[in-house]
KEMAR-347170 format. One line per 5 residues: number of its first residue (from 1); for each residue x, y, z of C-alpha. Coordinates in steps of 0.25 Angstrom, whole numbers, plus 2048, in hexadecimal, padded with zeros to 3 digits. Each point is the difference from the previous one (the first is absolute). Layout:
residues N
NUM	X,Y,Z; ...
This chain:
residues 350
1	5BF,682,33D; 801,7FF,80F; 80F,802,800; 7FE,80C,7F7; 7F6,806,809
6	80A,7FF,80C; 80B,806,7F8; 7F7,80C,7FD; 7FC,802,80E; 80E,800,805
11	805,80A,7F5; 7F5,809,804; 803,7FF,80F; 80F,803,7FC; 7FC,80C,7F9
16	7F8,805,80C; 80C,7FE,809; 809,807,7F7; 7F6,80C,7FF; 7FE,801,80F
21	80F,800,802; 802,80B,7F6; 7F5,808,807; 806,7FE,80D; 80E,804,7FB
26	7FA,80D,7FA; 7F9,804,80D; 80D,7FE,808; 807,809,7F6; 7F6,80B,802
31	800,7FF,80F; 80F,801,800; 800,80C,7F7; 7F5,807,809; 808,7FD,80D
36	80D,806,7FA; 7F8,80C,7FC; 7FA,802,80E; 80E,7FE,806; 806,80A,7F7
41	7F5,80A,804; 802,7FE,80F; 80F,802,7FE; 7FD,80D,7F9; 7F7,805,80B
46	80A,7FC,80B; 80A,808,7F8; 7F7,80C,800; 7FE,7FE,80F; 80F,800,803
51	803,80C,7F7; 7F5,807,808; 806,7FD,80D; 80E,805,7FB; 7FA,80D,7FC
56	7FA,801,80E; 80D,7FE,806; 806,80C,7F9; 7F4,808,803; 7FA,800,7F1
61	7F2,7FE,804; 7FA,804,7F3; 809,7F7,7F8; 7FC,7F4,809; 7F1,803,7FE
66	802,801,7F1; 808,7F3,800; 7F5,7F8,806; 7F6,807,7F6; 807,7FA,7F4
71	7FB,7F2,805; 7F6,7FB,7F6; 7F3,7FB,807; 804,806,80D; 7F3,7FC,807
76	804,7F1,7FE; 80E,802,806; 804,7FB,80E; 7FA,806,80C; 80D,806,804
81	802,807,7F3; 7F2,806,7FF; 801,805,80F; 80D,807,7FD; 7FA,807,7F4
86	7F4,805,808; 809,804,80C; 809,808,7F7; 7F4,807,7FA; 7FD,805,80E
91	80E,804,803; 802,808,7F3; 7F3,807,803; 804,803,80E; 80E,805,7FB
96	7F9,809,7F6; 7F7,806,80A; 80A,803,80A; 809,807,7F6; 7F4,809,7FC
101	7FD,802,80F; 7F2,7F9,7FF; 802,7F9,80D; 7F2,7FB,802; 801,7F8,7F3
106	80E,7FB,804; 7FB,7FC,80E; 7F5,7F8,7F9; 80A,7F8,7F7; 80A,7FE,80B
111	7F5,7FA,809; 7FE,7F5,7F6; 80F,7FD,802; 801,800,80F; 800,7F1,802
116	80A,7FC,7F5; 80B,7F8,805; 806,7FA,7F3; 807,801,7F7; 80B,807,807
121	803,80A,7F4; 7F2,804,800; 7FF,803,80F; 80D,808,7FF; 7F9,809,7F5
126	7F3,801,808; 808,805,80C; 807,80A,7F8; 7F3,806,7FB; 7FA,800,80E
131	80C,808,805; 7FE,80A,7F5; 7F1,801,803; 804,803,80F; 80A,80A,7FC
136	7F7,807,7F7; 7F5,800,80A; 809,806,80A; 804,80B,7F6; 7F2,803,7FE
141	7FE,802,80F; 80C,808,802; 7FD,809,7F4; 7F2,804,805; 806,803,80E
146	80A,809,7FA; 7F5,809,7FA; 7F7,7FF,80B; 80A,802,80B; 806,80C,7F9
151	7F2,806,7FE; 7FD,7FE,80F; 80E,807,804; 805,7F3,806; 80E,802,7F9
156	807,7F6,808; 7F6,7F5,7FC; 800,805,7F2; 80F,800,7FF; 800,7F2,806
161	7F6,7FA,7F6; 808,806,7F5; 80D,7FA,805; 7F9,7F3,802; 7FB,801,7F1
166	80D,803,7FB; 806,7F4,807; 7F8,7F6,7F8; 806,7FA,7F4; 7FE,809,7F3
171	802,7F4,7F7; 7F1,7FE,802; 7F9,808,7F5; 7F5,804,809; 809,804,80C
176	809,809,7F7; 7F4,807,7FA; 7FB,803,80E; 80D,805,805; 801,809,7F4
181	7F2,805,803; 803,805,80E; 80F,804,7FE; 7FC,80F,800; 7FC,7FE,80F
186	80F,7FE,804; 803,80F,7FF; 7F3,804,805; 801,7F8,80D; 80F,804,802
191	7FC,80F,7FF; 7F5,7FE,809; 808,7F9,80A; 80B,80A,800; 7F7,80B,803
196	7F8,7F9,80B; 80A,7F6,807; 805,805,80D; 810,7FF,801; 805,7F4,808
201	808,804,80C; 80F,7FE,800; 7FF,7F6,80B; 7F6,7F8,7F8; 808,800,7F4
206	80E,7FC,806; 801,7F4,809; 809,801,80C; 80E,7FB,7FF; 7FE,7F6,80B
211	7F5,7F9,7F9; 802,7F2,7F9; 7FA,7FC,7F3; 7F2,803,7FD; 7FB,7F5,7F7
216	7F3,802,7F8; 7F6,7F6,7FE; 803,800,7F1; 80E,7FA,803; 808,80C,7FF
221	809,805,80B; 801,80E,804; 80D,801,807; 806,80A,80A; 807,80C,7FC
226	80D,7FA,7FE; 800,7FC,7F2; 7F1,801,7FC; 7FA,80A,7F6; 7F7,80B,806
231	7F5,7FD,7F6; 7FF,7F1,804; 800,804,80F; 7F6,80B,7FE; 7F6,7F8,7F8
236	7FF,7F5,80B; 7FC,809,80B; 7F7,809,7F7; 7F8,7F3,7FD; 800,7FB,80E
241	7FC,80D,806; 7F5,802,7F6; 7FA,7F1,802; 7F2,800,804; 802,7F2,806
246	80D,803,808; 7FA,80D,805; 7F4,7FA,805; 807,7F4,806; 80A,80A,807
251	7F5,809,805; 7F9,7F4,806; 80C,7FB,807; 805,80E,805; 7F5,80A,7FE
256	80A,809,7F8; 802,803,7F2; 80B,7F8,7F8; 804,80D,7F8; 806,805,80D
261	807,7F2,804; 80F,7FE,800; 806,7FA,7F3; 803,7F3,808; 7F2,7FE,804
266	7FB,802,7F2; 80A,7F6,7FB; 7FB,7F6,80B; 7F1,802,7FC; 803,7FE,7F2
271	807,7F3,802; 7F5,7FC,80A; 7F5,802,7F5; 806,7F7,7F6; 7FC,7F2,7FB
276	808,7FA,7F4; 7F7,7F4,7FF; 7F3,808,7FF; 807,809,7F6; 805,7F5,7F7
281	7F2,7FA,800; 7FA,80E,7FD; 809,802,7F4; 7FE,7F3,7FA; 7F1,801,801
286	7FF,80F,7FB; 80C,800,7F6; 803,80E,806; 80F,802,7FE; 80A,805,80A
291	808,80D,7FD; 80C,806,805; 7FB,80B,80A; 7F4,7F7,804; 7FE,7FD,80F
296	7F5,7F7,805; 7F9,800,80E; 7F8,7F4,804; 7F6,7FF,80B; 7F9,7F3,805
301	7F1,802,801; 7FE,7F2,804; 7F9,7F4,7F9; 80A,7FF,7F5; 7FD,80F,7FC
306	80B,80A,7FF; 801,80F,7FD; 80B,804,7F7; 805,80E,7FD; 809,803,7F5
311	808,80E,800; 80A,805,7F6; 80A,80B,7FF; 807,803,7F3; 80F,804,7FF
316	7FC,80D,7FA; 7F6,803,80C; 806,7F8,80C; 7F8,80A,80A; 7F3,7FC,7F9
321	7F9,7F3,804; 7F5,7FC,7F7; 7F5,7F5,804; 801,7F5,7F5; 7F4,7F9,807
326	7FA,7FB,80D; 7FC,7F2,7FE; 7F8,7F5,807; 805,7F2,7FD; 7FB,7F3,804
331	80B,7F5,800; 7F6,7F5,800; 7F7,804,7F4; 80C,809,7FA; 7F6,80B,7FD
336	805,80E,800; 7F8,80D,802; 805,80E,7FF; 7FB,80C,808; 7F9,80B,7F8
341	806,80C,806; 7F4,808,7FC; 7F4,7F7,804; 807,7F9,80B; 7FC,7F2,7FB
346	808,7F5,7FC; 800,7FB,7F1; 804,7F2,7FB; 80C,801,7F7; 803,7F1,7FD
């Protein structure tokens, strides 16, 4: 009886052990399946993330956003994935706003992206939209100036603002629409200038044969009469003799008017009022393009502040110098302001 009891107890214990072993094996199996499922899901998320980066690198921002939107339970995805999705949302909103010339909305969205430093593909696309925003902002400014200056009878400033507007990239939808909107002013301004512009004397139009090269601040060289075109020669002196900065500096030094100075003096003054380092920083900060026919004159106002005058002559009207803008630029803060020729106040343009 005692032996039978011991045997029964041992048998029950064996059954329990086998049962426990089976439970453990079942639990391990379930755990392995869960881990495999999680790993597969993580791999899928990473695949979507890398695809999004590839789209960004090729400038397909909307596709990048939609790629991440395909992730199931996106709220539980890794931080980098959720962050990129959110930032892409801001980028797309900014792009749409700048395309439709809603600059306030574009600025608000771009402000949320100012401190982004990674991933590189996203940073590149942010910079592209920032550049478009700045270009459209300039186009808005120039467009208003064309209308206001023309109405005020300041045709040189109106013509300069129109040329500045036309120099901006028309591949941006908002810019192209603004250019089309004020295109009619080209013939109006030209006609007004033709009737009011005083003819330039032959001495002012043609450099003396003994002169050397006259190098403009835009990087073009206006050569002496031997081998150079009259149009190129004329335009450099036309711009220089009409420059407010050069004229004021020359009068301060000599008490005389620059318009009456010999050509070699005009050339010397033009070279003197040049600063390529400042101009490079200015163009980078404002995205203002440089055109053939542009000449820049730079005046140091002290404390890192410079005055920059941009004048332009066209090949069709080399005797007419249009003022594309009088700017103040701080090389430390990179802030640029443009003089309103009507109010006399400087207005921030970047």
